[in-house]
Backbone bond lengths (Angstrom), bond angles and torsions (degrees), N, CA, C in turn:
res aa  C-N    CA-C-N  psi(-1)  N-CA   C-N-CA  omega(-1)  CA-C   N-CA-C  phi
1 M - - - 1.448 - - 1.534 110.05 -
2 L 1.321 115.24 -39.21 1.456 118.80 179.13 1.527 111.31 -64.86
3 A 1.310 117.50 -43.50 1.463 120.99 179.30 1.530 111.20 -63.63
4 V 1.321 116.99 -40.89 1.469 120.38 177.64 1.519 110.26 -63.75
5 G 1.335 116.34 -42.22 1.468 120.39 179.09 1.514 112.55 -63.26
6 I 1.325 116.46 -36.85 1.462 119.51 178.60 1.524 110.45 -70.33
7 L 1.326 117.42 -43.38 1.460 120.43 179.88 1.525 112.18 -66.42
8 R 1.335 116.29 -34.53 1.466 119.25 179.90 1.515 112.76 -89.28
9 R 1.347 116.15 -1.41 1.461 123.33 177.54 1.523 113.19 58.49
10 W 1.324 115.44 48.29 1.458 120.15 175.01 1.522 108.61 -74.18
11 L 1.320 116.56 130.76 1.458 120.75 -176.14 1.519 112.16 -65.38
12 W 1.326 117.37 -38.21 1.461 119.33 -176.83 1.515 111.31 -65.48
13 V 1.330 118.60 -28.10 1.469 121.01 177.63 1.528 109.59 -70.00
14 F 1.318 116.92 -40.06 1.465 120.42 177.07 1.519 110.29 -57.95
15 W 1.338 116.11 -48.09 1.465 119.04 -177.44 1.523 111.88 -71.22
16 L 1.306 117.77 -31.29 1.459 121.04 176.59 1.530 110.88 -65.36
17 V 1.322 116.76 -45.72 1.463 121.06 178.86 1.528 110.17 -66.24
18 T 1.330 117.22 -42.00 1.458 120.67 179.02 1.520 111.03 -61.79
19 A 1.329 117.55 -45.52 1.467 120.73 179.57 1.525 111.28 -64.64
20 A 1.318 117.30 -41.26 1.459 120.36 -179.62 1.526 111.27 -65.18
21 F 1.318 117.53 -40.00 1.454 120.05 -177.95 1.522 111.86 -74.86
22 T 1.321 118.49 -36.94 1.462 119.21 -179.55 1.527 111.66 -76.57
23 R 1.312 118.84 -19.44 1.464 120.85 177.02 1.524 112.22 -81.04
24 S 1.305 117.69 0.41 1.457 119.94 176.53 1.518 111.13 -70.40
25 E 1.325 117.17 -8.98 1.458 120.52 174.96 1.532 110.73 -62.33
26 L 1.313 117.35 -26.09 1.460 120.59 176.65 1.526 111.00 -66.06
27 Q 1.318 117.02 -34.71 1.460 120.64 177.09 1.527 110.25 -67.33
28 L 1.321 117.05 -36.65 1.462 120.11 177.63 1.527 110.92 -65.46
29 A 1.322 116.61 -37.02 1.462 120.06 178.80 1.527 111.42 -69.96
30 A 1.315 117.95 -29.46 1.461 121.81 -178.01 1.518 113.05 -83.47
31 C 1.315 118.02 -19.11 1.460 121.60 -175.19 1.535 113.39 -59.21
32 P 1.323 120.45 -46.40 1.474 118.32 178.41 1.525 113.12 -61.14
33 F 1.319 117.35 -35.15 1.465 120.39 178.44 1.524 111.38 -69.49
34 E 1.329 116.16 -35.51 1.462 119.43 176.77 1.525 111.14 -68.09
35 L 1.323 116.62 -39.71 1.464 119.90 179.14 1.530 111.57 -67.60
36 A 1.335 116.72 -31.97 1.464 120.69 178.77 1.524 112.07 -79.88
37 G 1.329 117.28 -11.06 1.454 120.92 179.65 1.510 114.47 83.68
38 V 1.325 117.31 13.70 1.461 121.11 -178.82 1.524 110.88 -77.78
39 V 1.316 117.94 -47.52 1.456 122.12 -174.48 1.522 111.58 -83.09
40 S 1.296 116.89 -58.58 1.462 122.11 -177.55 1.525 108.54 -128.86
41 P 1.308 117.95 96.48 1.474 118.71 -174.46 1.527 114.06 -70.86
42 Y 1.324 119.14 -13.30 1.465 121.17 -175.33 1.518 113.69 -101.81
43 I 1.324 118.67 6.71 1.464 121.46 178.36 1.529 108.25 -87.56
44 P 1.344 117.55 129.02 1.471 119.22 177.64 1.525 110.89 -65.44
45 A 1.311 115.81 151.72 1.470 120.92 -177.81 1.524 111.21 -63.29
46 W 1.328 117.65 -38.55 1.463 119.46 -178.64 1.523 110.92 -63.91
47 Y 1.340 116.42 -35.56 1.462 119.74 -179.63 1.530 110.83 -68.46
48 A 1.321 117.09 -41.01 1.468 120.73 177.95 1.527 110.49 -63.91
49 L 1.333 116.78 -39.04 1.463 119.79 179.79 1.527 112.21 -69.78
50 V 1.327 117.45 -37.51 1.470 120.24 177.26 1.527 110.02 -65.60
51 R 1.335 116.87 -41.52 1.467 119.73 177.17 1.517 111.46 -62.94
52 A 1.331 117.57 -37.38 1.464 120.83 177.35 1.525 110.98 -66.67
53 L 1.328 117.43 -39.26 1.465 121.16 177.94 1.532 110.86 -64.31
54 V 1.312 116.50 -42.98 1.472 120.15 176.56 1.528 110.53 -63.42
55 A 1.320 117.07 -37.70 1.466 120.67 178.60 1.523 111.42 -64.93
56 V 1.323 117.46 -36.49 1.468 120.73 177.24 1.525 110.21 -64.16
57 V 1.321 116.88 -43.58 1.470 120.76 179.11 1.532 110.04 -64.23
58 Q 1.334 117.23 -43.90 1.460 120.70 179.15 1.523 111.09 -62.58
59 L 1.316 117.07 -41.82 1.456 120.45 179.61 1.525 110.98 -64.16
60 A 1.329 117.40 -39.07 1.469 120.41 177.62 1.530 110.92 -64.31
61 I 1.326 116.92 -42.27 1.467 120.19 178.38 1.526 110.51 -65.26
62 G 1.329 117.15 -42.55 1.469 120.74 178.57 1.514 111.95 -61.79
63 N 1.326 117.35 -41.84 1.462 119.93 177.56 1.519 111.47 -66.30
64 C 1.322 117.21 -37.77 1.477 120.10 175.72 1.529 110.84 -63.34
65 M 1.328 116.71 -39.47 1.468 119.77 178.98 1.523 110.82 -63.55
66 I 1.328 117.00 -40.00 1.473 119.63 178.82 1.528 110.26 -66.34
67 R 1.339 116.89 -44.05 1.468 119.43 179.06 1.525 112.07 -63.61
68 L 1.340 116.48 -41.75 1.463 119.10 178.55 1.519 111.47 -66.36
69 H 1.322 117.24 -34.36 1.462 119.69 177.32 1.531 109.74 -64.31
70 Q 1.330 116.53 -41.86 1.460 119.34 179.63 1.521 111.28 -66.16
71 R 1.306 116.97 -32.55 1.458 120.44 -177.53 1.529 112.74 -86.22
72 C 1.348 117.67 -42.52 1.463 120.78 -169.02 1.521 114.21 -120.45
73 G 1.293 119.21 -13.82 1.454 120.77 -175.40 1.515 110.92 96.18
74 V 1.312 115.56 173.67 1.456 121.14 -177.99 1.519 109.71 -68.77
75 W 1.332 116.32 134.52 1.469 124.76 -179.70 1.526 111.88 55.57
76 D 1.325 116.97 26.98 1.462 122.25 177.25 1.527 111.45 52.37
77 T 1.327 115.69 52.22 1.462 120.58 -179.03 1.517 112.40 -81.31
78 G 1.320 116.15 0.57 1.452 118.89 179.18 1.511 113.24 91.70
79 R 1.318 116.42 -7.30 1.455 118.71 178.00 1.517 109.17 -76.55
80 T 1.289 116.69 130.64 1.451 120.49 177.80 1.516 109.31 -101.87
81 S 1.314 115.70 154.64 1.457 119.31 179.37 1.524 109.64 -75.50
82 A 1.322 116.10 168.88 1.453 121.63 -176.27 1.522 112.04 -76.60
83 R 1.319 118.64 -4.17 1.457 121.78 -177.45 1.484 112.58 -72.46
């Protein structure tokens, strides 16, 4: 469904992906607590660090999507913002 939405350029899919990727900042905030054993004492340290690394990549992609939306419009349709 996600692939079809991207190919058909459905706006709600763009915003869904953007929201999901920018909310990965919550995983970054939880990583120190996981490493300290406060939140999930049974998670290995390497797993918490890999999840934090993936969250950093997702956050970078989400921020790029927001910047591209401001510059080019949703799905790069050529529409520019009023700024």
